[in-house]
Phi, psi and omega in degrees: 000135180272141179236132178264141175229119181245165177069039178282143169297145176298338180277349180294131184254159177300322182295323179296317182294318176302316182291332180286317191269336183304321179300346180263346179157182178293121182267115180280320180196158175227135177220107174279119183285144187228152176296128184301323182269319186267335185078011179279144181295142180274347177098011172211165178199192184218138171247129172252123182252151181290326187240126181303321181294319177297317182295320179297318184295314178298319173303307186297322178282314195269344184293138178068027179253168181272134167232114184050056171075350182264139167276117187262149174259124181235132177206165174291142172259167166283160173296142185305313180302316179299312182298324181289329187266339187294132172085357182245157174149000000 
């Protein structure tokens, strides 16, 4: 399951997010989005977890908690292929 994390501090690292989510289950990947030209973090990212039940637990516990002084918004995302085709055609 893919998880969206918004309002990340620019100082937040992928390793920190991994340590935050691993107590809830296996983390498959983490991607903090960055500006193509400057390389600076955009303030949001994605965590992919193996099992939906574990991801749902992480979302319910970690949503609206503080990471590096920022209150983060965490939610389930749609699958990437559906997101790309929705509203186009």
